[in-house]
C-alpha positions in Angstrom: 133.9 85.0 107.7 131.7 83.4 105.1 128.9 85.6 104.3 126.0 86.0 101.8 127.0 88.7 99.3 123.4 89.5 98.6 122.5 90.0 102.3 122.7 93.1 104.5 124.0 92.9 108.0 123.8 94.8 111.3 126.5 94.2 113.9 125.6 94.6 117.6 127.6 95.2 120.7 126.0 94.7 124.1 127.2 96.6 127.2 130.9 97.0 126.5 131.7 98.6 129.9 134.3 96.0 130.8 136.0 96.4 127.4 136.5 100.2 127.6 139.3 100.2 130.1 143.0 99.9 129.6 143.3 96.2 130.6 140.6 94.8 128.2 140.3 97.5 125.5 142.2 95.3 123.0 139.2 92.9 123.0 136.9 95.7 121.8 139.5 97.0 119.5 139.8 93.5 117.9 136.1 93.3 117.3 135.9 96.8 115.8 138.8 95.9 113.5 137.1 92.6 112.6 133.9 94.4 111.6 135.8 96.9 109.5 137.8 94.2 107.8 134.6 92.3 106.9 133.2 95.4 105.4 136.3 96.1 103.4 136.3 92.5 102.2 132.8 92.9 100.7 130.4 92.1 103.5 127.5 94.5 103.4 127.5 95.7 107.1 124.8 98.3 107.2 125.3 99.7 110.6 126.7 99.0 114.1 124.5 99.2 117.1 125.2 99.3 120.8 122.7 98.6 123.6 124.2 101.1 126.2 126.8 101.2 129.0 129.6 102.2 126.8 131.6 102.9 130.0 131.6 101.6 133.7 131.7 105.0 135.4 131.6 107.8 132.8 135.2 108.8 133.2 137.3 110.3 130.4 139.8 107.5 130.4 137.1 104.9 129.6 135.5 107.2 127.0 138.9 107.7 125.3 139.4 104.0 125.2 136.0 103.7 123.5 136.6 106.5 121.0 140.2 105.4 120.1 138.9 101.9 119.3 135.8 102.9 117.5 136.8 106.0 115.4 138.1 104.2 112.3 135.1 101.8 112.2 132.7 104.7 112.6 134.3 106.5 109.6 133.1 103.6 107.4 129.8 102.4 109.1 127.2 104.3 111.1 127.7 103.6 114.8 124.6 104.1 116.9 124.4 103.6 120.7 121.8 104.0 123.4 122.9 105.5 126.7 123.1 103.2 129.7 122.9 104.0 133.4 126.7 103.6 133.8 127.2 106.3 131.2 126.1 108.9 133.7 127.8 110.2 136.8 126.0 109.2 140.0 125.6 111.2 143.1 123.0 112.2 145.7 122.1 110.2 148.8 123.8 106.8 148.7 125.9 107.9 145.7 123.8 106.0 143.1 121.2 108.5 142.0 121.5 110.2 138.6 121.0 113.7 139.9 121.2 115.3 136.5 120.8 113.8 133.0 123.4 116.2 131.7 126.1 114.6 133.8 127.4 112.3 131.0 130.1 112.5 128.4 127.9 110.5 126.0 127.2 113.4 123.6 130.8 114.3 123.2 131.9 110.8 122.3 129.0 109.4 120.2 128.6 112.3 117.8 130.4 110.6 114.9 130.1 112.5 111.7 128.7 109.6 109.6 126.1 108.9 112.3 125.2 112.6 112.7 124.7 113.2 109.0 121.9 110.5 109.0 120.0 111.9 112.0 116.6 113.0 110.9 115.1 114.0 114.3 116.4 114.9 117.7 114.4 115.4 120.9 117.0 118.0 121.9 119.1 119.3 118.9 122.7 118.2 119.2 122.2 115.6 121.9 122.6 112.0 121.0 120.5 110.3 123.7 117.1 110.6 121.9 117.5 110.5 118.1 116.0 109.0 114.9 118.6 107.8 112.4 117.8 107.2 108.8 118.6 103.8 107.5 117.7 101.8 104.4 117.8 97.9 104.1 117.1 96.4 100.7 115.3 99.6 99.7 113.1 99.4 102.8 113.3 102.4 105.2 114.1 100.9 108.6 115.1 103.7 110.9 116.7 103.5 114.3 114.8 105.1 117.1 117.1 105.6 120.1 115.8 106.5 123.5 117.6 107.5 126.7 117.9 105.4 129.8 114.5 105.4 131.6 113.1 107.8 129.1 111.3 110.8 130.3 107.6 111.0 129.6 108.0 113.9 127.4 110.6 111.9 125.3 108.2 109.1 124.9 105.5 111.5 123.7 108.0 113.0 121.2 108.8 109.4 119.9 105.2 108.5 119.7 104.3 111.5 117.7 107.2 111.0 115.3 106.4 107.3 114.8 102.8 107.9 114.2 103.5 110.6 111.7 105.8 108.3 109.7 103.6 105.3 109.2 105.4 104.4 106.0 108.8 103.8 108.0 109.7 100.8 110.0 111.5 101.6 113.3 114.1 99.5 115.3 113.8 100.8 118.9 117.0 100.8 120.9 116.8 101.3 124.7 119.1 100.2 127.5 116.8 98.7 130.2 113.9 96.7 128.9 114.0 92.8 129.2 115.1 90.7 132.2 117.4 87.7 132.0 115.6 84.9 130.3 113.0 87.1 128.7 109.9 89.0 129.8 109.9 92.8 130.5 111.6 93.9 133.7 109.1 94.9 136.4 111.2 94.4 139.6 114.6 95.8 140.5 114.4 98.4 137.9 117.5 100.6 137.7 115.6 103.5 136.3 113.4 103.6 139.4 116.5 103.2 141.6 118.6 105.8 139.8 115.8 108.5 139.5 113.4 107.9 142.4 115.2 110.6 144.5 115.6 113.0 141.6 112.4 115.0 141.5 113.7 117.1 138.5 113.0 114.3 135.9 110.4 111.7 135.0 111.2 108.2 133.8 109.3 105.4 132.0 109.5 101.7 133.0 109.7 99.0 130.3 106.0 98.1 130.8 105.0 101.7 130.4 107.2 102.0 127.3 105.4 98.9 125.9 101.9 100.3 126.6 102.6 104.0 125.7 104.7 103.6 122.6 105.4 100.1 121.3 102.2 98.1 121.2 100.0 100.8 119.6 102.5 101.6 116.7 102.5 98.8 114.2 105.6 100.3 112.4 107.9 99.6 115.4 109.5 96.5 114.0 111.3 95.3 117.1 113.1 96.3 120.3 116.8 96.0 121.1 118.1 96.4 124.7 120.9 95.3 127.0 121.5 96.0 130.7 120.9 92.6 132.4 123.8 90.2 132.5 122.5 87.3 130.5 124.1 86.9 127.0 120.8 87.2 125.2 117.1 86.8 125.5 114.4 86.8 122.9 110.5 87.2 123.3 107.6 88.1 121.2 104.4 89.8 122.2 101.4 90.8 120.0 100.8 94.4 119.6 97.3 96.1 119.2 97.3 95.0 115.6 97.9 91.3 116.2 101.5 91.4 114.9 104.2 89.6 116.9 106.9 92.2 118.0 110.3 90.8 118.6 112.1 92.1 121.7 115.8 91.2 121.9 118.3 91.6 124.7 122.0 91.3 124.2 124.9 91.9 126.7 128.4 90.7 127.0 129.1 92.2 130.4 128.5 88.9 132.3 131.5 87.2 133.8 131.3 84.3 131.3 131.5 86.6 128.2 133.2 89.8 129.2 136.7 88.6 128.3 135.9 87.2 124.9 134.9 88.5 121.5 131.2 87.8 121.0 129.3 89.9 118.6 125.6 89.7 117.6 124.8 89.7 113.9 121.5 90.3 112.2 121.4 89.1 108.6 118.7 90.5 106.2 118.8 88.2 103.2 117.7 89.7 99.9 114.2 88.5 98.9 113.4 87.1 102.4 111.0 88.5 104.9 113.0 87.3 107.9 116.1 88.3 109.8 118.6 85.6 110.8 120.1 86.3 114.3 123.5 84.8 115.3 126.2 85.4 117.8 129.8 85.0 116.5 133.2 85.1 118.2 135.3 87.5 116.1 138.6 85.8 117.1 137.7 82.1 116.8 134.9 82.5 114.1 132.8 80.0 116.2 129.1 80.6 116.5 127.4 80.6 119.8 125.4 77.3 119.9 124.2 77.4 116.3 124.8 79.6 113.2 121.1 80.9 113.5 119.8 81.3 117.1 116.4 82.5 116.0 114.6 84.5 113.2 112.1 87.3 113.1 110.1 88.9 110.3 110.9 92.4 109.3 108.5 93.0 106.4 105.0 93.6 107.8 
């Protein structure tokens, strides 16, 4: 790939649940290898992010497919993922309730050493669902704030306190369910409500509540990255309480049109610029989706 040697890049996977099985895992493996080869060729890939739903049904075979394809990449580049609703085991009445947030193999398989050594805060020590990961881009601290699926109210309070107490740091918030297809925060058909409404042992936070309780009143939350819905990507901006436009970005390759191809989102941070260039590239054909730059957003407030 042609790249700008003075830029830093973030590579993003969206909902790889159809990749992490024996039939299609070669697709995910190819994209992991592609990222690693670009890094080794000199492309400054800062980190790899994933929007959640690593697996379709939280079984060991799917997790093993994921880990085997990812482990070499994760030795060279920090790999950070949110947890999606498909990364839990479901049960209860109707079989679709998340009866226990501990019923997941997420922590076992996402605890890559290079990622863990950069974690500066946990909601629960040793668990990867709610973490803050240290990250620097062109000398600017831009940390990753990762929150669980339908985050508990106490998790949002923890995140709010951490962000407010680190006003000199920018944060990229990664959470699975947030935007709907075509843009706009999800308000109907919320899976967090559907999965948790019959579980009285946990609270949850909807996307609107997350915006009101955490995002809009913290000017150092740079942007939001999510997945979940089946459209390839969506992009909206809303002004926070300080009048700054906050980018909210959804990316997902699980849709039938894209799940059997090698699309990868790239964020380019050019040196000396205040804007991020966002593109989606096919790691096999090297073709861009629509145009080399789908949109831009500012990252230096």
